[in-house]
C-alpha positions as CSV (number, residue, x, y, z in Angstrom):
1,M,-27.2,70.4,53.6
2,S,-24.9,72.6,55.7
3,V,-23.1,75.6,54.4
4,V,-20.7,77.6,56.7
5,F,-19.7,81.1,55.8
6,T,-18.5,84.3,57.4
7,L,-20.2,87.6,57.6
8,P,-17.2,89.7,58.5
9,Y,-18.4,93.3,57.9
10,N,-21.5,93.8,60.0
11,H,-22.1,90.8,62.3
12,F,-18.7,89.2,62.7
13,I,-20.3,85.8,63.2
14,M,-20.3,82.4,61.5
15,V,-23.7,81.2,60.3
16,T,-24.8,77.7,59.4
17,L,-27.6,77.2,57.0
18,H,-29.5,73.9,57.0
19,S,-32.3,74.8,54.7
20,K,-32.0,74.1,51.0
21,V,-34.3,77.1,50.4
22,A,-32.0,79.3,52.5
23,V,-29.0,78.1,50.6
24,F,-30.7,78.9,47.3
25,A,-31.6,82.4,48.6
26,L,-28.1,82.9,49.7
27,S,-26.6,81.8,46.3
28,T,-29.1,84.1,44.5
29,T,-28.0,87.0,46.7
30,L,-24.4,86.4,46.0
31,V,-24.9,86.0,42.3
32,S,-26.8,89.2,42.0
33,A,-24.0,91.1,43.7
34,A,-21.2,89.5,41.7
35,Q,-19.6,90.8,38.5
36,I,-21.3,89.0,35.6
37,P,-20.4,91.0,32.5
38,L,-21.7,88.5,30.0
39,F,-25.0,87.4,31.4
40,N,-26.3,90.5,33.3
41,P,-29.4,91.8,31.6
42,R,-28.2,95.4,32.1
43,P,-24.7,96.9,31.6
44,A,-22.7,95.9,34.6
45,S,-20.5,98.4,36.5
46,H,-17.1,97.1,37.3
47,S,-17.7,98.1,41.0
48,E,-21.2,96.5,41.1
49,G,-22.1,95.5,44.7
50,Y,-19.2,97.4,46.2
51,K,-19.9,99.5,49.3
52,F,-17.2,101.3,51.3
53,N,-16.7,99.8,54.7
54,P,-14.6,101.8,57.2
55,L,-14.0,98.7,59.3
56,L,-11.8,97.4,56.6
57,H,-9.5,100.4,56.9
58,L,-8.7,100.5,60.6
59,P,-5.2,99.1,61.1
60,G,-5.0,97.3,64.4
61,I,-8.4,98.0,65.9
62,S,-11.1,96.4,63.6
63,P,-13.0,93.2,64.1
64,Y,-11.6,90.2,62.2
65,F,-12.2,89.8,58.4
66,D,-10.8,87.5,55.8
67,A,-8.4,89.3,53.4
68,I,-8.7,89.0,49.7
69,G,-4.9,89.2,49.2
70,S,-3.7,88.6,45.7
71,G,-6.9,87.0,44.6
72,L,-5.5,83.4,44.8
73,S,-7.9,80.7,45.9
74,H,-7.8,80.1,49.6
75,E,-8.1,76.3,49.0
76,A,-5.1,74.1,48.5
77,P,-3.9,74.1,44.9
78,R,-5.1,71.3,42.6
79,N,-3.2,68.0,43.2
80,C,-2.0,69.3,46.6
81,E,-3.1,69.0,50.2
82,V,-2.1,70.9,53.3
83,T,-0.3,68.3,55.5
84,A,1.0,70.7,58.2
85,A,0.4,74.3,59.2
86,S,1.7,76.7,61.8
87,Y,0.0,79.9,62.8
88,L,0.6,83.1,64.8
89,V,-2.7,84.5,65.9
90,R,-3.2,88.0,67.4
91,H,-5.5,88.1,70.5
92,G,-9.2,88.8,70.1
93,A,-10.9,92.2,70.5
94,I,-10.0,94.2,73.6
95,Y,-11.9,97.1,75.1
96,A,-9.0,99.4,74.1
97,N,-5.3,99.7,74.1
98,D,-4.0,101.8,77.0
99,N,-2.2,104.3,74.7
100,D,-5.0,104.7,72.3
101,Y,-7.5,105.3,75.1
102,E,-5.4,107.8,77.1
103,K,-4.0,109.7,74.1
104,F,-6.9,109.9,71.7
105,M,-10.2,108.4,73.0
106,E,-10.5,109.6,76.6
107,P,-10.0,113.3,75.9
108,F,-13.2,113.3,73.8
109,I,-15.1,111.4,76.5
110,K,-14.2,114.0,79.0
111,K,-15.7,116.7,76.8
112,L,-18.8,114.6,76.1
113,N,-19.4,114.2,79.8
114,Q,-19.3,118.0,80.3
115,T,-22.5,118.2,78.3
116,D,-24.3,115.7,80.5
117,N,-27.4,117.1,82.2
118,G,-28.1,113.9,84.2
119,K,-30.4,112.2,81.7
120,T,-29.2,113.2,78.2
121,R,-26.5,115.3,76.8
122,E,-27.3,118.8,75.4
123,G,-26.1,120.5,72.3
124,W,-25.2,117.7,70.0
125,T,-26.9,118.1,66.6
126,G,-26.7,117.0,63.0
127,P,-24.4,114.0,62.4
128,L,-23.4,114.1,66.1
129,A,-27.0,114.2,67.4
130,F,-26.7,110.5,68.5
131,F,-24.3,111.5,71.2
132,A,-27.2,112.9,73.2
133,D,-27.9,109.3,74.5
134,W,-24.9,107.4,73.3
135,K,-23.7,104.8,75.8
136,N,-20.0,104.5,76.4
137,P,-19.1,100.8,76.1
138,I,-16.0,101.3,78.3
139,D,-17.5,102.1,81.6
140,N,-14.7,100.9,83.8
141,P,-11.4,101.6,82.1
142,K,-9.2,100.5,85.0
143,K,-10.6,96.9,84.7
144,Q,-11.4,96.8,81.0
145,L,-8.5,98.3,79.2
146,E,-6.2,95.7,77.5
147,E,-8.7,92.9,78.4
148,I,-10.6,90.8,75.9
149,T,-14.3,91.5,75.5
150,P,-17.1,89.0,75.6
151,Q,-17.5,89.6,71.9
152,G,-13.8,89.1,71.4
153,K,-14.1,85.6,72.9
154,I,-17.0,84.8,70.6
155,D,-15.0,86.0,67.6
156,A,-12.1,83.9,68.7
157,T,-14.2,80.8,68.7
158,N,-15.6,81.6,65.3
159,V,-12.1,82.1,63.8
160,G,-11.2,78.7,65.4
161,K,-14.2,77.2,63.6
162,H,-13.2,78.9,60.4
163,L,-9.7,77.2,60.5
164,L,-11.2,73.9,61.5
165,Q,-13.3,74.0,58.4
166,R,-10.2,74.9,56.4
167,Y,-8.0,72.1,58.0
168,P,-10.4,69.3,58.9
169,K,-7.6,66.7,58.7
170,I,-4.8,68.3,60.6
171,I,-6.5,70.3,63.3
172,P,-7.6,67.1,65.1
173,T,-3.9,66.3,65.5
174,T,-3.4,69.4,67.7
175,K,-2.4,68.5,71.2
176,K,-0.7,71.7,72.5
177,I,-1.1,75.4,71.8
178,Y,1.0,78.3,73.1
179,S,0.4,81.7,74.6
180,D,2.4,84.2,76.6
181,T,1.5,85.4,80.1
182,K,-1.0,88.1,79.1
183,S,-4.6,87.4,80.0
184,R,-5.9,88.6,76.7
185,T,-3.8,86.1,74.7
186,Q,-4.6,83.2,77.1
187,D,-8.3,84.0,77.0
188,T,-8.2,84.1,73.2
189,A,-6.4,80.8,73.1
190,I,-9.0,79.1,75.3
191,A,-11.9,80.5,73.3
192,F,-10.2,79.7,70.0
193,V,-10.1,75.9,70.6
194,K,-13.6,75.6,71.9
195,S,-14.8,74.2,68.6
196,F,-12.0,71.6,68.6
197,K,-13.2,68.1,69.7
198,Q,-10.0,66.9,71.3
199,D,-8.5,67.9,74.7
200,I,-5.8,70.5,74.2
201,E,-3.0,71.7,76.5
202,L,-2.3,75.4,76.7
203,I,1.4,76.0,77.3
204,Q,2.4,79.3,78.7
205,V,5.7,80.6,77.3
206,D,7.6,83.4,79.0
207,D,10.7,85.3,77.9
208,S,13.1,82.8,79.6
209,H,12.5,80.5,76.7
210,T,14.3,80.8,73.4
211,S,10.9,80.1,71.7
212,F,9.7,83.4,73.0
213,H,12.0,85.0,70.4
214,A,9.7,83.4,67.8
215,Q,6.3,83.9,69.4
216,N,6.8,87.4,70.8
217,P,10.2,88.6,69.6
218,H,9.6,92.3,70.4
219,K,9.1,91.5,74.1
220,A,12.4,89.6,74.2
221,C,14.3,92.5,72.4
222,K,15.5,95.3,74.6
223,A,16.3,97.5,71.6
224,F,12.7,97.4,70.3
225,S,10.6,100.5,71.0
226,K,7.0,101.4,70.1
227,E,8.0,105.1,69.6
228,P,9.1,105.0,65.9
229,G,6.4,106.6,63.7
230,D,4.8,108.6,66.6
231,F,6.1,112.0,65.3
232,E,5.0,111.3,61.8
233,L,1.6,110.1,62.9
234,E,1.2,113.2,65.1
235,Q,2.1,115.6,62.2
236,W,-0.2,113.7,59.8
237,M,-3.1,113.9,62.3
238,L,-2.7,117.6,62.7
239,K,-2.9,118.0,58.9
240,Y,-5.8,115.7,57.9
241,T,-8.1,116.4,60.8
242,K,-8.2,120.2,60.5
243,P,-10.9,120.1,57.8
244,I,-12.9,117.6,59.8
245,V,-12.9,119.8,62.9
246,A,-14.1,122.7,60.8
247,R,-16.9,120.6,59.3
248,L,-18.1,119.1,62.6
249,Q,-17.7,122.0,65.0
250,Q,-21.1,123.5,64.2
251,F,-22.7,120.4,65.5
252,S,-20.8,120.2,68.8
253,P,-21.5,122.1,72.1
254,V,-17.8,121.8,73.1
255,E,-14.7,122.9,71.3
256,L,-13.4,120.1,69.1
257,E,-9.7,119.5,68.4
258,E,-7.7,117.4,66.0
259,R,-7.0,114.7,68.6
260,D,-10.7,114.3,69.2
261,M,-11.2,113.4,65.5
262,M,-8.7,110.6,65.6
263,G,-10.2,109.5,68.9
264,L,-13.6,109.3,67.4
265,Q,-12.3,107.3,64.5
266,Q,-10.8,104.9,67.0
267,W,-14.1,104.7,68.9
268,C,-15.6,103.5,65.6
269,G,-13.3,100.5,65.5
270,Y,-13.2,99.6,69.2
271,E,-17.0,100.0,69.8
272,S,-17.7,97.8,66.8
273,A,-15.3,95.2,68.0
274,I,-16.7,95.4,71.6
275,T,-20.4,95.1,70.7
276,G,-20.3,93.1,67.4
277,K,-22.3,95.8,65.7
278,V,-21.1,98.7,63.5
279,S,-20.8,101.8,65.7
280,K,-22.8,104.9,64.8
281,I,-19.6,106.8,65.0
282,C,-18.4,105.2,61.8
283,D,-21.0,107.2,59.8
284,V,-19.6,110.5,61.0
285,F,-16.7,110.4,58.6
286,S,-16.4,110.3,54.8
287,D,-14.7,107.6,52.9
288,N,-11.7,109.9,52.1
289,E,-11.4,110.8,55.8
290,W,-11.2,107.1,56.7
291,M,-8.5,106.5,54.1
292,E,-6.5,109.4,55.5
293,Y,-6.8,107.8,59.0
294,E,-5.7,104.5,57.6
295,Y,-2.7,106.1,55.9
296,G,-1.5,107.7,59.1
297,W,-1.5,104.4,61.0
298,D,0.1,102.5,58.1
299,M,2.8,105.2,58.3
300,K,3.2,104.5,62.0
301,Y,3.3,100.7,61.7
302,N,5.7,100.9,58.8
303,A,8.2,102.8,61.0
304,M,7.5,100.7,64.1
305,V,7.2,97.1,62.9
306,G,7.6,97.2,59.1
307,H,10.0,97.9,56.4
308,G,10.9,101.2,57.9
309,N,12.4,99.6,61.0
310,P,15.8,97.9,60.5
311,L,15.0,95.7,63.5
312,S,11.9,94.1,61.8
313,P,13.6,91.3,59.8
314,Y,15.6,90.3,62.9
315,L,12.4,89.9,64.8
316,G,10.6,88.1,62.0
317,F,13.1,85.4,61.0
318,P,13.1,83.5,64.3
319,W,9.6,82.2,63.7
320,L,10.3,81.4,60.1
321,N,13.4,79.5,61.1
322,T,11.7,77.7,64.0
323,T,8.8,76.6,61.7
324,E,11.0,75.6,58.8
325,H,13.0,73.3,61.2
326,L,9.7,72.0,62.6
327,F,8.3,71.1,59.1
328,R,11.6,69.7,57.9
329,Q,11.9,67.1,60.7
330,F,8.5,65.5,59.9
331,H,8.6,62.3,58.1
332,K,7.0,62.5,54.7
333,P,3.2,62.7,55.4
334,R,2.4,59.6,53.3
335,H,5.4,57.6,54.4
336,H,4.8,55.5,57.5
337,A,8.2,53.7,57.9
338,S,9.6,54.3,61.3
339,T,13.0,55.1,59.8
340,N,11.5,58.2,58.3
341,A,9.8,59.5,61.5
342,A,11.3,62.4,63.4
343,K,12.4,61.9,66.9
344,D,9.7,62.4,69.4
345,D,7.1,63.1,66.7
346,D,3.8,63.0,68.4
347,G,1.8,63.3,65.2
348,Q,0.7,67.0,65.7
349,R,0.5,68.7,62.4
350,F,-1.3,72.0,63.3
351,F,0.5,74.4,65.5
352,V,-0.8,77.8,66.8
353,S,0.6,80.4,69.1
354,F,-1.3,83.5,70.3
355,T,0.5,86.8,70.2
356,H,0.2,90.5,69.7
357,R,-0.3,92.9,66.8
358,E,3.4,93.7,66.4
359,V,4.4,90.1,65.4
360,P,2.6,89.4,62.0
361,P,4.2,92.5,60.4
362,F,7.6,91.3,61.5
363,I,7.0,88.0,59.6
364,A,5.6,90.0,56.6
365,T,8.7,92.3,56.6
366,A,11.2,89.4,56.8
367,L,9.6,87.8,53.7
368,G,9.2,91.1,51.8
369,L,5.4,91.0,51.8
370,F,3.1,94.1,51.7
371,N,5.9,95.8,49.9
372,S,5.6,97.2,46.4
373,S,8.2,96.3,43.7
374,S,8.7,100.0,43.3
375,T,10.6,101.5,46.2
376,Q,9.1,104.9,45.3
377,A,5.6,103.5,45.8
378,E,6.5,102.5,49.4
379,T,7.4,105.9,50.6
380,F,5.2,107.7,53.1
381,P,5.0,111.4,52.1
382,M,3.7,113.7,54.8
383,D,1.7,116.0,52.5
384,K,-0.6,113.5,50.7
385,V,-1.8,109.9,50.8
386,N,0.4,107.4,48.9
387,W,-2.5,105.6,47.3
388,S,-0.2,103.1,45.5
389,R,1.5,101.7,48.6
390,A,1.3,97.9,49.3
391,W,1.8,98.3,53.1
392,K,-1.8,98.2,54.3
393,M,-2.0,96.8,57.8
394,A,-5.8,96.7,58.0
395,E,-5.4,93.5,56.0
396,L,-3.0,91.9,58.4
397,I,-3.6,93.0,62.0
398,P,-7.3,93.3,62.8
399,F,-8.2,91.6,66.1
400,L,-7.5,87.9,65.6
401,G,-5.4,88.7,62.5
402,H,-3.0,85.9,61.7
403,V,-0.1,84.8,59.6
404,G,0.4,81.2,58.8
405,M,2.7,78.8,57.1
406,E,1.3,75.8,55.2
407,L,3.2,72.7,54.2
408,L,1.7,71.6,50.9
409,T,2.2,68.0,49.7
410,C,1.6,67.8,46.0
411,N,1.7,65.0,43.5
412,F,1.3,65.8,39.8
413,A,2.6,62.4,38.4
414,S,1.0,59.5,40.2
415,N,-0.5,58.1,43.4
416,N,3.0,57.0,44.5
417,P,4.2,58.8,47.6
418,E,7.7,58.7,46.1
419,D,6.5,61.3,43.6
420,D,5.3,63.7,46.3
421,Q,6.7,67.2,46.3
422,A,6.7,69.7,49.1
423,Y,5.9,73.4,49.0
424,I,5.5,76.3,51.4
425,R,2.6,78.7,51.2
426,I,2.3,81.8,53.5
427,I,-1.2,82.8,54.6
428,A,-2.3,86.1,56.0
429,N,-5.9,86.4,57.3
430,S,-6.9,83.3,55.2
431,A,-5.5,84.7,52.0
432,P,-2.4,83.2,50.3
433,R,0.5,85.8,50.1
434,P,3.1,84.9,47.5
435,I,6.7,85.4,48.6
436,P,8.1,87.9,46.1
437,V,11.4,86.0,45.5
438,C,9.9,82.5,45.5
439,S,6.4,82.0,44.0
440,N,6.9,79.5,41.2
441,G,5.1,76.6,42.8
442,P,1.4,75.6,42.6
443,G,-0.8,78.5,43.8
444,A,2.2,80.8,43.8
445,S,3.8,78.7,46.6
446,C,7.5,78.2,47.2
447,E,9.3,74.9,46.7
448,F,10.3,73.6,50.2
449,D,14.1,73.5,49.6
450,E,14.0,76.9,48.0
451,F,12.2,78.2,51.1
452,S,14.7,76.5,53.4
453,K,17.5,78.3,51.4
454,L,15.7,81.6,51.8
455,V,15.4,81.2,55.5
456,K,19.0,80.0,55.9
457,E,20.2,83.1,54.0
458,G,17.9,85.3,56.1
459,M,19.2,83.9,59.3
460,H,22.8,84.4,58.1
461,I,22.1,88.1,57.7
462,Y,19.5,88.6,60.5
463,G,20.2,85.8,62.9
464,D,22.1,87.6,65.6
465,F,19.0,88.4,67.6
466,D,20.5,89.1,71.0
467,K,23.3,91.3,69.6
468,V,21.0,93.6,67.6
469,C,18.5,93.6,70.4
470,K,21.3,94.6,72.9
471,N,20.3,91.8,75.2
472,K,22.6,90.6,77.9
473,K,23.8,87.2,77.3
474,K,22.1,84.5,79.4
475,K,21.6,80.8,79.3
476,D,18.1,80.4,77.9
477,K,15.8,77.6,78.9
478,V,15.1,75.7,75.7
479,N,11.5,74.7,75.0
480,P,11.9,71.7,72.7
481,E,8.2,71.8,71.8
482,L,8.5,75.0,69.7
């Protein structure tokens, strides 16, 4: 008997158990940690088994983990099957982002190196004592920054296995995958499909193709900037880190500053992603301090790529429009008459493009996901954490974070293909995410024609990509495969 499961929090690996004894032990462990209010011999706490994990609160820099989402089953709804799917997958773990390293992480490293006596470092005590012999995992920044790590490649292969388990029928139809020109996305793509049995062609897409507007829209948009939210993040950092500096200064031989605290919190995420083990730095901070860090970066991402940026839906709808057209041109999955087949249909039913952290939030914003029904709840005050916000990017853009669209073929009446009905379901890090304005289908999915109408209306409002992006008009090379 073989059971495949993910250990996302500490090991970031996929494990296969072949022993019945091991399976029994695993099931016993899971049951003991679950909430069982009726059969537990002692009164059960509602939070039984819960333990705070900082790696689940690091927007943009944590190892991959499956999201819980709205609590819906990750499996296809009853009487339905996934007959096509398209995914945008962020690249795997990198050593560090240039800006993060230079602005927040490197300043602390320079101070740390000042205390080096040749063998160990002096003066680090208490919760910072481990810095006496801590080894910097980024020992060659010029070559390592922005590049995927060995562990990042392993994680990419494991996420590929995870999706193969989820889509055992349609992934074998994959013939082509897509990536931009960056080495980190291409390396991720190659590692991702290692578990696939068939030969797969990696197609490199650059910004001379119209499809680039869907795969990496921000890089094809001259009006897009990464600066929105920088000021707010800076001000929030100066506020929430002051008490942390005051708490930790007594354990440091060098003067600590607010920027050092955010840098250390980033080291927690990056080091864990680099090594595949939870960094010791993660234990330096309290749960509340981690939540304050998360809030600051949610504020930043909301302004840069989320609902706070008017450009976001313009950058999100191209992929939705491209995928809707792709799914619409398929013949009905259970119909085989040649008259129903789309022109040049090669039978591929699983599509995946590898992209960057900015793109999944564009898709989410275009669909109204990660947005509370209360506009007041989605504000980002500068004097306190907005605990009720829905915009939490740790659940969408860890390394290898992904957003997907599933075509569900459902039949509730008979085995006759004429009774088949089509629905669309949006997936974010394995979890279904209901579209707020269209979720009446099975598993809170959206009826296909209703989804098509939603996309058409969205393109009517947000479809003038080049105009809003202030791009010069040019004749694009059309890639008919996307």
